[in-house]
N, C-alpha and C positions, 0 to 999 in steps of 0.2 A: 471841956475837951472836944465835944462835938463841934462847937463853934470854931475852935482852933483848926480842926481837921478840914472844916468847910473852907476856911480862909486859905489854907495851903492848897487845897484842890482848885479853888478859884484862881489862885496865883499861878499854878501850873498850867491851867487851861489858857490863861491869858498870856503865858510866856514870860511872866515876871521873874520866875526863878526856874532854873534848869532841873529837870527830873534827874535823879541819880541814875548812873549807868547800871548799877546793880544794888540790890538791897542787902545781900549777905557778904560776908568776908570772902576773900579769894579761895581759901581752903574749901569752904562750903560750895562755892561756885564750881570749883574743879571737881569736887566729889559728886555733886549732883549731875554735872554734864558729862563726866568721864573724859574731859578734854582740858588741856591747858594750851593757851596761845602764847607763843614766844615771838617777840619782835626781833627781826634780823635786818642787817644791811645787805646791799648787793655788791658793794665794791670796797669794803673796809678791810683790805688785806693786811695782816693775816688774822684779824679778829673775827669778822663776820662778813662773809661774802658768798657768792654763788660759785660752786664748783663746776667742773666740766659737765656734770649731769644736771646742772641748774638747781641743785639742792644746797641749802645753807651749810657752810662749813666754817671752821676757824677756831682759834683759841677760845674766844668768848662763847661760841656755840658749844664747844666741849664742856665748858664750865656750866652753862645753862642746862645741859643734859645731865650733869651730876645732880642738879637740883631736881630735875624730873625723876631721876632714880630714887632720890630720897622721898619724893612725894608718893611714888608708887609703893614704897615700903610703909611710910607713915600712914597713908590713907587706905592701905590694903587694896590698891588698884593696879594689879600687875599689868593690866591691859590699857592703862591710861594712854589716851591718844594725844599726840603732839601736833598742833597746827602751827604753821609758820606764817607770820604776817610781815610783809616788807615795810620797813620804815625808812625815813630819811632823817637828816639832821634837823629838819624843820617840823616833821610830823611825829617824831618819836615821843615827845612829851605829851602832846594832845591825845595820841592813841593809847597811851598808858592811862591818862587821866579819865578818859571816857569809857574805859573798860574793854576796848577792842583788843588790847594787848595786856596779858597778865604779867609778863616779865620781859624786860628788854636787856639783853646782854650783848653789847657791841663794843663801841669805843666812845662811850659817853662819859664826859668829865663830870665828876661830883663837885658842885660848887654851891656856895651859900644861896645864890639866887635861885638855882634849880631846886634846892631843898625846900623851898617854899611851895613848890608845885608837885613834887614827887618824893618818895623815900628812896634811899640808896642802900644797897647791900654794903658789906665790908668791901674794901677796895680789891680790885682784881688786876690792876696794872698801874704803873706810874711812868709819866713821860715828861719831856721838855718840848716846848714849841720852838721850832727852828725853820730853816729854809731848805728847799730842794731846788737845785739849779744845775745848769750844765757846767762842767769843769772849766770850760772856755769862756764863761759869761762875764768874768771879772767881778762877780758878786761873791764877797767873802763874809759880809755881815750886813745887818739891817741898814746902816747908813748908806751903803752902796746902792740902795733901791731908789734913791732920790730921783724923782721925775720919770720913773719907769713903771711899766705895767706889771702888777703883782696879782696873782690869783690866790684865792682861798675858798673854802667851802662854806656856803650859806648856812646860817644857824649854828655855827660853831663858836667856841671861845676864841679861836684864832681870828675869826672875822672881826670880833669885837676888839681884840688887842691891836690888830694891824690898823684898823680905822682910827682907834684912839691915838696910836703912835703917829699916824699920818697927820692928824689934826694938831697934836701937842708939839711935834717937832717941825711942822711945816715942810714935810718931805715932798709934797706935790706928787705923790704916787697916784696912779690910776688903778684903783682896786677893783678887781673883777670877782664877783661872788658866784661861783658855779654851784649847780644843784647837788653834786656829790663829789667824792674824792676822785672817782674815775674821770669825770668831766673836768675837774680841776687839772689833773695831770695831762689830759688831752690838750687843754689850753696851753700848758707849759711845753709839751712835746712838739706842738705845732708852731711854736714861736710867738703865739699871741700874748704870752707873758714871759718875763725873764726869770721869775722865781715863783715858787708855790710855798706859802706858809701854812704849816700844819704841825701836828704832833710828830716828833721825830721818828717814832716807830711806824706810823702810817706812811710817812714819806719813804721810809726804807721799803715798805710794802709796794708802793707805787713804782719805785725805782726797779724793784724786782721784776715787774711785768713790762718794763720798757723794751723797745726794740733792741736797744743796746745799753744794758744796765751800766756798763763801764764808763759811759759818757757823763754820768750824773754824780752829784755829790750832795750830801746833807751837811749844811754849814750854818754858821751864825751862832751868836750867844743866845742861849735859851731865854725867851721872854717871859716864860712862866713854867712852873712845874705843876703838873696836874695828876690827879688820881682818878682812874676810871672805876666806875661801879655799875652794877646791874640796877636798873630802875624798876620800881613797882608803885602801885597806888599808895597815896598817903594814908596814914591812920589805920594800918592793918598789921599790928604787931605780931599776930600769930603766923601770918604768911612770911613776914620779914624774918622771923626767927628760923623758920625752916630753910629759907634761902641762905641766911648767914651761917647756920649750922652746917649746911651742905658744903659751902665754900671753905669754912674752917677745917672741916674733915679732910678735904682734898689737900689743904696745906699741911695739916698735922701728919698725915700719912706719908707725905713726900711725893704723892702722886702728881702734884703740881710741877715737879721737875720734869717728869715724862711729858706732860702736856706742853710745857714751855719748850722743851727740846724739839718736840714734833713740829712746832710752828715757827720757831725762831732760829733753830740751829740745824735744821735739815731742809732739803728742797721741798717747796710747797707749790701746789697748783696755782695758776694755770700753766706756768712756764717752767716749773720745777727748778726755780732759782732759790738758793739758800740766802736768807736775809743776813746770816751771821751777826745776830744781834744778841750778845750775851746778856744774861740777867743782870740788871743794874743793882748797885748796893741799896738803892732806895726800894726797889721791889723786894729784894731779899729781906729787908727790914719789915716791909708790909706783910710778907708771908709769915714772918716770925711773930709779929704783933699785929694781927688784923684789926682794922678800925674802919668805921663808916664815916669818919670825919673827912672833910675835903682838905686839900693841901694847904689852903689858906687858913684852916682852923688848927693846923698842927703846930 
């Protein structure tokens, strides 16, 4: 045993294996520190973004806060402190894995590939991947993008899908990968791209903050259906149970309907535009029968 420990210590010192970000489970970590760190996005309207006071707000942030409420009760920590840590599409998984972020609730698709890296909560939303374009662009569906500039957000499933489509169908698109959804829409609005491929509800969110929302349309046959979930570190069933139980309770009580209406059926910051995005049949089914499976596993 002593020899084994010595080998591990030597390997750690030599950089052969990475030291764990934490030795205990997330619940112990939270209890000992009196703090939980939530990962948030800065422009993923209306899921997770910065409000006018530069604090994180959104549908997914509200759900994350329901988890915090349960932790306060379960761990008997009424003064549990919440820290927010900004993540992007590219940094969100590494920051969960290395212990910087305890829970990330934003607009993250649960898929089989990501399940190898992190654990997901039961689903919190379901979307289709489509296109946002000007009503006058002539783009009605994906084949209309042949030879055109198309933007998507780096590190997303949409980026992988559009690149695969471009190669498989020889469309000759020039694909621009922006750092976040806000930058993607800026590329579109400024004319540097003719269309923006992303999750339909996120496109509706970007359209809502446009200078003239009426100029834009979400169009095209969905290229995939995807379920969003909250991410946490792998192999921590006790913490995952708390997260799942908190979300299931929001569903069972019907409180999800109020949260949904607040963000999708009423005016939202920053421009107080109503997304008018009714709850889909797919999401209603997910609320009725919560699952942590991805859409491809259903």
